C-alpha positions as CSV (number, residue, x, y, z in Angstrom):
1,M,87.3,65.3,10.5
2,K,85.8,63.3,13.4
3,Q,82.6,65.3,13.2
4,F,82.3,64.4,9.5
5,A,82.8,60.7,10.2
6,L,80.2,60.8,12.9
7,S,77.7,62.5,10.6
8,A,78.3,60.0,7.9
9,A,77.8,57.1,10.4
10,V,74.5,58.6,11.6
11,A,73.3,59.1,8.0
12,A,74.2,55.5,7.1
13,A,72.3,54.2,10.2
14,V,69.2,56.2,9.2
15,M,69.3,54.9,5.7
16,I,69.6,51.3,6.9
17,V,66.6,51.7,9.3
18,S,64.5,53.3,6.5
19,A,65.3,50.4,4.2
20,T,64.4,47.9,6.8
21,V,61.0,49.5,7.5
22,A,60.2,49.7,3.8
23,N,61.1,46.0,3.3
24,A,58.9,45.1,6.3
25,H,55.8,46.8,4.6
26,K,56.4,45.1,1.3
27,S,56.9,41.5,2.5
28,P,56.4,40.8,6.2
29,V,58.6,38.3,7.8
30,T,57.0,35.4,9.6
31,T,58.6,34.9,12.9
32,R,58.2,32.0,15.3
33,H,56.8,32.9,18.7
34,H,55.4,31.2,21.7
35,S,51.6,31.2,21.9
36,A,49.6,31.7,25.0
37,N,47.8,28.4,24.2
38,P,50.6,25.9,23.5
39,R,49.8,22.9,21.1
40,P,48.5,19.9,23.1
41,S,50.7,16.9,23.2
42,P,49.8,13.6,21.6
43,R,48.9,12.3,25.1
44,A,46.3,15.1,25.4
45,H,44.7,13.9,22.1
46,I,44.4,10.4,23.4
47,V,42.7,11.5,26.6
48,A,40.3,13.8,24.7
49,A,39.3,11.0,22.3
50,A,38.6,8.6,25.2
51,T,36.2,11.1,26.8
52,P,32.6,10.6,25.4
53,A,31.0,13.6,23.9
54,P,27.7,14.8,25.5
55,S,24.5,13.5,23.8
56,P,22.7,16.1,21.7
57,A,19.5,17.4,23.0
58,P,16.4,15.9,21.5
59,S,15.2,17.9,18.5
60,A,11.6,19.1,18.2
61,V,11.7,18.4,14.4
62,P,10.5,14.9,13.5
63,S,13.1,12.7,11.8
64,G,12.9,12.2,8.0
65,S,12.6,8.4,8.3
66,P,9.9,7.0,6.0
67,Q,6.6,5.9,7.5
68,P,5.5,2.3,7.1
69,E,3.3,1.9,4.0
70,G,1.2,-0.9,2.7
71,P,-1.8,-1.8,0.7
72,V,-5.1,-0.5,1.8
73,F,-7.6,-2.2,-0.5
74,Y,-8.4,-5.9,-0.5
75,N,-11.5,-7.1,-2.3
76,M,-12.5,-9.3,0.6
77,V,-12.1,-6.6,3.4
78,N,-12.7,-3.0,2.3
79,D,-11.5,-1.2,5.4
80,I,-8.3,-2.8,6.7
81,N,-6.0,0.2,7.4
82,S,-3.3,-1.7,9.4
83,Y,0.0,-1.5,7.7
84,Y,2.5,-4.4,7.9
85,N,6.2,-4.6,7.5
86,V,6.0,-7.7,5.4
87,D,5.4,-8.3,1.7
88,R,3.2,-11.4,1.4
89,D,-0.4,-12.3,2.2
90,A,-2.6,-15.4,1.9
91,T,-6.4,-15.6,1.9
92,L,-8.9,-18.3,2.4
93,Y,-12.2,-17.3,0.9
94,Y,-15.6,-19.0,1.0
95,Q,-18.8,-18.0,-0.8
96,F,-22.2,-19.6,-0.9
97,R,-24.7,-18.2,-3.5
98,N,-28.3,-19.1,-4.0
99,Y,-29.9,-18.0,-7.3
100,T,-33.5,-17.0,-8.1
101,T,-33.7,-20.1,-10.4
102,G,-33.3,-22.4,-7.4
103,K,-29.8,-23.6,-8.1
104,S,-26.8,-22.8,-5.8
105,R,-23.1,-22.9,-5.8
106,A,-20.2,-22.9,-3.3
107,K,-16.9,-21.3,-4.1
108,Y,-13.7,-22.0,-2.2
109,E,-10.7,-19.9,-3.2
110,F,-7.1,-19.6,-2.2
111,R,-5.3,-16.3,-2.8
112,Y,-1.6,-15.5,-2.6
113,G,-0.2,-12.1,-3.0
114,R,3.3,-10.6,-3.0
115,N,4.4,-6.9,-3.0
116,L,6.8,-5.8,-5.6
117,W,9.2,-2.8,-5.4
118,N,7.1,-1.3,-2.6
119,N,4.1,-2.2,-0.4
120,N,1.7,-0.4,-2.8
121,A,2.3,-2.6,-5.9
122,V,1.0,-6.1,-5.5
123,V,0.7,-9.2,-7.7
124,R,-1.8,-11.9,-6.7
125,I,-3.0,-15.3,-7.9
126,R,-6.5,-16.6,-7.2
127,I,-7.2,-20.3,-7.4
128,P,-11.0,-21.1,-7.1
129,F,-12.7,-24.4,-6.6
130,Y,-16.5,-24.7,-7.2
131,T,-19.3,-27.0,-6.2
132,Q,-22.5,-26.6,-8.2
133,Y,-25.9,-27.6,-6.7
134,P,-28.4,-28.0,-9.6
135,V,-32.1,-27.9,-9.1
136,S,-32.2,-31.6,-10.0
137,G,-29.4,-34.1,-10.0
138,N,-26.3,-34.6,-7.9
139,P,-23.8,-31.8,-7.0
140,Y,-20.6,-31.7,-9.1
141,S,-17.3,-30.0,-8.4
142,G,-14.1,-28.9,-10.1
143,L,-11.4,-26.3,-10.5
144,G,-12.6,-22.9,-11.7
145,N,-10.9,-20.1,-13.7
146,I,-7.5,-19.2,-12.2
147,E,-6.9,-15.4,-12.1
148,L,-3.7,-13.5,-12.2
149,G,-3.8,-9.8,-11.2
150,Y,-1.7,-6.7,-10.5
151,S,-2.9,-3.8,-8.3
152,Y,-1.5,-0.5,-7.2
153,N,-2.8,1.2,-4.1
154,V,-2.3,4.9,-3.1
155,P,-3.3,5.6,0.6
156,S,-3.5,9.0,2.2
157,K,-5.0,10.6,5.3
158,D,-8.4,11.5,3.9
159,Y,-8.6,9.7,0.5
160,D,-7.4,6.3,-0.8
161,H,-7.6,4.9,-4.3
162,S,-6.6,1.7,-5.9
163,M,-6.4,0.3,-9.4
164,E,-6.3,-3.4,-10.4
165,F,-6.1,-5.5,-13.6
166,R,-6.7,-9.2,-13.8
167,I,-6.9,-11.9,-16.4
168,S,-9.2,-14.9,-15.9
169,L,-7.7,-18.0,-17.6
170,P,-9.7,-20.9,-19.2
171,T,-8.8,-23.5,-16.6
172,A,-12.4,-24.5,-15.5
173,V,-13.1,-28.3,-15.5
174,N,-16.2,-30.4,-15.2
175,N,-18.4,-27.5,-16.4
176,V,-18.4,-25.8,-13.1
177,N,-17.9,-22.4,-14.8
178,S,-17.7,-20.9,-18.2
179,N,-14.3,-21.6,-19.8
180,D,-13.8,-18.3,-21.6
181,T,-10.8,-16.0,-21.1
182,Q,-11.7,-12.6,-19.5
183,I,-10.0,-9.4,-18.7
184,K,-11.1,-7.5,-15.6
185,G,-10.5,-3.9,-14.4
186,F,-11.1,-2.4,-11.0
187,Y,-10.9,1.1,-9.6
188,T,-11.7,1.8,-6.0
189,S,-12.1,5.1,-4.2
190,K,-12.3,5.6,-0.4
191,W,-13.2,8.8,1.5
192,K,-12.3,8.9,5.2
193,S,-13.5,11.2,7.9
194,N,-13.9,11.1,11.7
195,G,-13.5,7.4,12.1
196,A,-15.8,6.5,9.2
197,S,-15.3,5.9,5.5
198,W,-17.3,5.4,2.3
199,I,-16.0,3.2,-0.5
200,Y,-17.0,3.0,-4.2
201,N,-15.7,0.1,-6.3
202,H,-15.9,0.0,-10.1
203,E,-15.5,-3.3,-11.9
204,Y,-15.6,-4.1,-15.6
205,D,-15.5,-7.7,-16.9
206,Q,-15.1,-8.6,-20.5
207,S,-14.7,-11.9,-22.4
208,I,-12.0,-11.8,-25.0
209,I,-11.8,-15.5,-26.1
210,V,-15.0,-17.6,-26.0
211,P,-14.6,-21.2,-27.1
212,P,-17.7,-23.2,-28.2
213,G,-19.8,-24.2,-25.2
214,S,-18.7,-21.2,-23.1
215,S,-20.8,-18.1,-22.4
216,W,-20.0,-14.5,-23.3
217,T,-19.5,-12.1,-20.4
218,S,-19.7,-8.3,-20.5
219,Y,-20.8,-6.2,-17.6
220,Y,-20.1,-3.2,-15.3
221,E,-20.5,-3.6,-11.6
222,G,-20.6,-1.0,-8.9
223,K,-20.5,-1.5,-5.1
224,I,-21.0,1.2,-2.4
225,T,-19.9,0.4,1.1
226,G,-20.2,2.5,4.2
227,P,-20.0,3.9,6.8
228,N,-17.3,1.4,8.0
229,V,-17.5,2.4,11.7
230,A,-16.3,0.5,14.8
231,M,-18.8,-1.1,17.1
232,R,-19.1,0.3,20.6
233,V,-19.1,-3.1,22.4
234,L,-16.1,-4.5,20.3
235,P,-14.0,-1.6,19.1
236,W,-11.8,-3.9,17.0
237,L,-14.9,-5.0,15.0
238,K,-16.4,-2.7,12.3
239,W,-19.7,-2.9,10.4
240,S,-20.9,-1.5,7.1
241,G,-23.8,-1.5,4.8
242,I,-23.5,-2.6,1.1
243,Y,-25.3,-1.8,-2.1
244,N,-24.2,-3.9,-5.1
245,F,-25.5,-3.4,-8.6
246,R,-24.6,-4.7,-12.1
247,I,-25.3,-3.6,-15.6
248,L,-25.2,-6.5,-18.0
249,F,-24.1,-5.4,-21.5
250,D,-24.4,-9.0,-22.7
251,T,-28.1,-9.0,-21.8
252,H,-29.3,-5.7,-23.3
253,G,-28.2,-3.6,-20.4
254,L,-30.2,-5.4,-17.8
255,Y,-29.9,-3.8,-14.3
256,K,-29.5,-6.2,-11.3
257,Q,-28.9,-5.4,-7.7
258,A,-28.4,-6.7,-4.1
259,A,-28.0,-5.1,-0.7
260,G,-26.7,-6.3,2.7
261,G,-24.0,-5.7,5.3
262,T,-20.6,-6.9,6.5
263,L,-18.7,-7.3,9.8
264,F,-14.9,-7.2,9.6
265,G,-11.9,-6.6,11.8
266,N,-8.3,-7.5,12.6
267,L,-6.9,-10.0,15.1
268,G,-3.2,-9.3,15.1
269,N,-2.0,-10.0,11.6
270,V,-5.2,-11.8,10.5
271,A,-8.1,-10.0,8.9
272,L,-11.6,-11.5,9.1
273,S,-14.9,-10.6,7.5
274,L,-18.5,-11.9,7.3
275,T,-20.8,-10.6,4.6
276,D,-24.5,-11.2,3.8
277,T,-26.3,-9.7,0.8
278,W,-29.8,-10.3,-0.5
279,G,-31.2,-9.7,-3.9
280,G,-34.7,-11.0,-3.7
281,T,-36.6,-13.0,-6.2
282,S,-37.3,-10.5,-9.0
283,D,-35.6,-10.5,-12.5
284,N,-33.5,-7.6,-11.3
285,S,-31.9,-9.6,-8.5
286,L,-28.2,-10.3,-8.7
287,W,-28.9,-13.4,-6.6
288,K,-31.4,-14.5,-4.1
289,Y,-28.9,-14.7,-1.2
290,Q,-25.1,-14.7,-0.8
291,F,-22.9,-15.4,2.2
292,E,-19.1,-14.7,2.2
293,F,-16.3,-15.4,4.6
294,N,-12.7,-14.5,4.3
295,M,-9.6,-14.8,6.4
296,T,-6.4,-13.0,5.3
297,G,-3.0,-13.5,7.0
298,K,0.1,-11.4,6.6
299,F,3.6,-12.9,6.8
């Protein structure tokens, strides 16, 4: 009887152990145990936060920050490549022109431009003042045709191009200029290589409203400028030759031309240029002689 009871107890124990192992395989029991790396205390967190992290090593990959951009083309200085971190410019422009007929004129112009959503898009106003020197009689002066314009410039390493549209308003007084309304379009291309550049400028001027007493204007003008290289003695000063021609559609396609040179450069945020062009005395001369000076400041 004792042996039977002992056998029954052993059998019961085996069944209990087997059931326990089976349950362990089906749903393991999560037990709490002590880790070899105990959780740090709140004080340890404070000490770790107060210790500065080591600075990362400098990366060889350049940062993705945008490079400064800005307008490249200005009608008065064709090779100013300095970019500015500002969005306004002002220009004082002077021009003296002597015609083959013997008369002359002086032009004084103030220009003010402002960038729009980026440094490539620019709006500009031009306010001219003329003094006419007739062959006989006294000089006379007055306000000329105010111009409003928009330009967009796209610079790159080897090639730049620019497009501009203007409207010339009938604001001339004292007969210093024709009082017609004109639209003007410009497209400029610039090729750059090894410290030199060549520029070709297209211009088309067309009258759209011509009141009585005013003249009709319609012509295409092209200008080639190059090589725009720095002088050896004064590296900040550049020089270039100029060939300027015009096809007058309002005069049966008459071809006129002039040639000369220019000196230009930057002094800080001020751009300066001096330009001389000569056309001669023939019927195909744009003018007999022309001198230009301009000074542009960025602010």
